[in-house]
C-alpha positions in Angstrom: -14.0 -70.9 -131.9 -14.6 -67.3 -130.9 -13.0 -66.1 -134.1 -15.4 -68.3 -136.2 -18.3 -66.9 -134.2 -17.2 -63.3 -134.8 -16.6 -64.0 -138.5 -20.0 -65.6 -139.0 -21.7 -62.8 -137.1 -20.0 -60.2 -139.3 -20.9 -62.1 -142.4 -24.5 -62.3 -141.3 -24.6 -58.6 -140.7 -23.1 -57.9 -144.1 -25.6 -60.2 -145.8 -28.5 -58.6 -144.1 -27.3 -55.1 -145.1 -26.7 -56.2 -148.7 -30.1 -57.9 -148.9 -31.8 -54.8 -147.5 -29.9 -52.6 -150.0 -29.7 -54.8 -153.1 -32.7 -57.1 -152.6 -30.6 -60.2 -153.2 -33.0 -62.7 -151.7 -36.1 -61.3 -153.3 -36.4 -63.8 -156.1 -35.9 -66.7 -153.7 -38.6 -65.3 -151.4 -40.9 -64.8 -154.3 -40.4 -68.5 -155.4 -40.9 -69.8 -151.8 -44.0 -67.6 -151.4 -45.4 -68.9 -154.7 -45.0 -72.5 -153.5 -46.3 -71.9 -149.9 -49.4 -69.8 -150.8 -51.6 -72.7 -152.0 -50.6 -74.7 -148.9 -51.5 -71.8 -146.7 -54.9 -71.4 -148.5 -55.7 -75.0 -148.0 -54.9 -74.9 -144.4 -57.1 -71.8 -143.8 -60.1 -73.2 -145.7 -61.6 -75.4 -142.9 -61.6 -72.5 -140.5 -63.1 -70.2 -143.1 -65.7 -72.7 -144.0 -66.7 -73.2 -140.4 -67.0 -69.4 -139.9 -69.0 -69.0 -143.1 -71.3 -71.8 -142.1 -71.8 -70.4 -138.7 -72.6 -66.9 -140.1 -75.0 -68.4 -142.7 -76.9 -70.5 -140.2 -77.1 -67.5 -137.8 -78.5 -65.3 -140.6 -80.8 -68.1 -141.8 -82.3 -68.6 -138.3 -82.8 -64.8 -138.0 -84.4 -64.5 -141.4 -86.7 -67.5 -140.7 -87.8 -66.0 -137.3 -88.5 -62.7 -139.0 -90.5 -64.5 -141.8 -92.6 -66.4 -139.2 -93.2 -63.3 -137.2 -94.2 -61.3 -140.4 -96.4 -64.2 -141.6 -98.2 -64.4 -138.2 -98.8 -60.6 -138.2 -100.0 -60.7 -141.8 -102.6 -63.4 -141.1 -103.7 -61.6 -137.9 -104.1 -58.4 -139.9 -106.1 -60.3 -142.6 -108.4 -61.7 -139.9 -109.1 -58.2 -138.6 -109.8 -56.9 -142.1 -112.2 -59.8 -142.8 -114.2 -58.8 -139.7 -114.8 -55.3 -141.1 -117.6 -56.3 -143.5 -119.4 -58.3 -140.8 -119.2 -55.4 -138.4 -120.3 -52.9 -141.1 -123.3 -55.1 -141.8 -124.2 -55.3 -138.2 -124.0 -51.5 -137.8 -126.3 -51.1 -140.8 -128.8 -53.3 -139.1 -128.5 -51.2 -135.9 -127.5 -54.1 -133.8 -126.6 -53.2 -130.2 -122.9 -54.2 -129.9 -122.0 -52.6 -126.6 -121.7 -55.1 -123.8 -121.6 -58.2 -126.1 -118.8 -60.7 -125.9 -116.2 -60.2 -128.6 -115.4 -63.7 -129.9 -112.6 -62.6 -132.1 -110.3 -61.7 -129.2 -108.4 -65.0 -129.0 -104.9 -66.0 -128.6 -103.3 -67.6 -131.7 -100.3 -69.6 -132.7 -98.4 -69.5 -136.1 -97.8 -72.9 -137.6 -96.4 -74.4 -140.8 -97.7 -77.1 -143.0 -95.5 -80.2 -143.1 -97.3 -82.3 -145.7 -100.7 -83.5 -146.8 -102.0 -86.8 -145.6 -102.1 -89.7 -148.1 -105.7 -90.6 -147.5 -107.5 -90.1 -150.9 -110.9 -90.0 -149.2 -110.1 -87.0 -146.9 -108.6 -83.6 -147.2 -106.1 -83.1 -144.3 -102.8 -81.5 -143.7 -100.2 -82.0 -140.9 -98.8 -78.9 -139.1 -95.6 -78.6 -137.2 -97.1 -77.9 -133.8 -98.8 -80.2 -131.4 -99.9 -80.7 -127.8 -96.5 -79.5 -126.4 -97.0 -76.2 -128.2 -100.5 -75.6 -126.8 -102.5 -76.7 -129.8 -105.9 -78.1 -128.8 -108.4 -80.2 -130.7 -111.2 -78.2 -132.2 -109.2 -75.1 -132.8 -110.0 -73.0 -135.9 -107.2 -72.7 -138.5 -107.0 -69.7 -140.9 -104.7 -68.2 -143.4 -104.4 -64.8 -145.0 -107.5 -65.5 -147.2 -109.9 -66.9 -144.6 -110.9 -70.1 -142.8 -108.8 -73.1 -143.8 -110.3 -75.8 -141.5 -110.2 -77.2 -138.0 -107.7 -79.1 -135.8 -109.1 -82.6 -135.6 -106.2 -84.6 -134.2 -103.5 -83.5 -131.8 -100.2 -85.4 -131.1 -97.3 -84.3 -128.9 -95.3 -82.7 -131.7 -97.7 -82.4 -134.7 -101.4 -82.0 -135.4 -103.8 -82.8 -138.2 -106.0 -80.1 -139.7 -109.1 -81.2 -141.6 -109.9 -78.7 -144.4 -113.3 -77.2 -144.8 -113.7 -78.9 -148.2 -113.5 -82.3 -146.6 -116.8 -84.1 -147.1 -117.1 -84.7 -143.3 -116.7 -81.0 -142.4 -119.3 -78.3 -142.0 -119.3 -74.7 -140.8 -122.0 -72.2 -139.9 -121.9 -69.2 -142.2 -123.7 -65.9 -142.8 -124.5 -64.1 -146.0 -123.0 -60.7 -145.6 -125.4 -59.1 -148.0 -128.6 -60.4 -146.5 -127.6 -61.5 -143.0 -129.2 -64.9 -143.6 -127.5 -67.9 -141.9 -126.8 -71.3 -143.4 -124.5 -74.3 -142.9 -121.8 -75.0 -145.5 -120.6 -78.6 -146.1 -117.5 -79.8 -147.7 -117.9 -81.0 -151.2 -115.2 -82.1 -153.7 -116.7 -82.3 -157.2 -114.4 -83.8 -159.8 -111.4 -83.1 -157.6 -112.3 -79.5 -157.4 -112.6 -78.5 -153.7 -115.9 -76.7 -153.1 -118.4 -76.0 -150.3 -122.1 -76.6 -150.6 -125.1 -75.0 -148.8 -127.7 -77.6 -148.1 -131.3 -77.4 -147.2 -131.6 -73.9 -148.7 -135.1 -73.0 -149.8 -135.4 -72.4 -153.6 -136.8 -68.9 -152.8 -133.8 -67.9 -150.7 -132.2 -64.5 -151.6 -128.9 -65.8 -152.9 -126.8 -64.4 -155.7 -123.6 -65.5 -157.3 -120.7 -63.6 -155.8 -122.3 -63.2 -152.3 -119.7 -63.3 -149.6 -120.1 -65.9 -146.8 -118.5 -65.4 -143.4 -118.5 -67.1 -140.1 -121.5 -66.0 -138.0 -119.8 -66.5 -134.6 -122.6 -68.5 -133.1 -120.5 -71.6 -132.4 -117.6 -72.1 -130.0 -115.0 -72.6 -132.8 -114.9 -69.9 -135.3 -115.0 -66.1 -134.5 -117.4 -64.0 -136.4 -116.5 -62.3 -139.6 -113.9 -64.7 -141.0 -114.2 -65.2 -144.8 -115.4 -68.7 -145.7 -116.2 -68.3 -149.5 -118.3 -66.8 -152.2 -121.3 -68.3 -153.9 -120.3 -69.6 -157.2 -123.5 -71.1 -158.5 -127.2 -71.2 -157.4 -129.2 -74.0 -159.1 -133.0 -73.6 -158.5 -135.0 -76.5 -159.9 -138.7 -76.4 -160.4 -139.2 -80.0 -159.2 -137.3 -79.5 -156.0 -138.1 -77.2 -153.1 -134.4 -76.8 -152.2 -131.8 -75.0 -154.2 -128.3 -76.4 -154.9 -125.8 -73.8 -153.9 -122.1 -74.2 -154.7 -119.5 -72.1 -152.8 -115.9 -71.4 -153.8 -113.8 -71.4 -150.6 -111.8 -68.2 -149.8 -108.8 -70.0 -148.4 -107.1 -71.8 -151.3 -104.1 -73.9 -150.9 -101.3 -71.3 -151.3 -98.6 -70.8 -148.8 -97.3 -73.0 -146.0 -98.0 -70.8 -143.0 -101.2 -70.9 -141.1 -102.6 -69.4 -137.9 -104.3 -71.6 -135.2 -106.9 -69.7 -133.1 -107.2 -71.2 -129.7 -110.8 -72.0 -128.5 -112.7 -69.4 -126.6 -112.4 -70.5 -122.9 -114.9 -67.8 -121.8 -117.8 -69.5 -123.6 -119.4 -72.7 -122.4 -118.3 -75.8 -124.2 -120.8 -78.2 -125.7 -120.4 -81.7 -127.0 -120.7 -80.3 -130.5 -117.1 -79.1 -130.2 -115.9 -82.6 -130.7 -117.6 -82.9 -134.1 -121.2 -83.9 -133.3 -124.2 -81.6 -133.4 -126.2 -81.5 -130.2 -129.5 -79.8 -129.2 -127.5 -77.5 -127.0 -125.3 -76.4 -129.9 -127.3 -76.8 -133.1 -124.9 -74.7 -135.2 -121.6 -75.9 -133.8 -118.9 -76.8 -136.3 -119.1 -80.5 -137.2 -116.1 -82.6 -138.1 -116.1 -86.2 -138.9 -112.8 -87.0 -137.2 -112.3 -87.4 -133.5 
């Protein structure tokens, strides 16, 4: 038994030395490796897929967070730029600004549009933030171009935003060129979303291309936000009022919006809920509760 063990040990040593020197088992190893490699690849795939998916989701979340932050900053910067023309006009008119309350200094929340409502008689969109995220009814909603609308319904997880072009919406505006104040109403003519200035005297100083901004006299919209530009002024001889059509600044492009929380430092009136009152004659009016 011991002799067999010694013989086998010696034979093993000789085979190892021969294989090391002469590469006798190399073809066999190559054949086995060729057969085993696909099996090894298949075994490793689930783990590699899990790692790749984890890295992809991690990078995706990071990119989405960066995109939301950038979009929020871009819209906030656009809001500040829109206020420049209003402030310049006020400076030209030598208005005393020191000591006045600045309505534009409000907290905001970036949101995303989920979908448009199916009601053919209204123009509303649903956003992905609600009561749990601090969204309140009556908040102004803007994008990079200007005022989009107003939050009219708030649920725990989502909210409804009624667009300015909805026929039940209105917003107080100011002509940047002249300083005159009006009220713009939603108007969709032939499916084309527009705004309309009503009860405007035919002799009013209005020109096509005039910029209309929020005047800041209500409790909803800060001053200086772009609302639209006058597209057409129709003065009729048989009517004492002119028909003024306005193209809204905030068209439906992009999914990200900014919700401006209401100004808590100013007294609230019943007009915030959508009805005009004597105490707030120019408050924003929405037809939805």
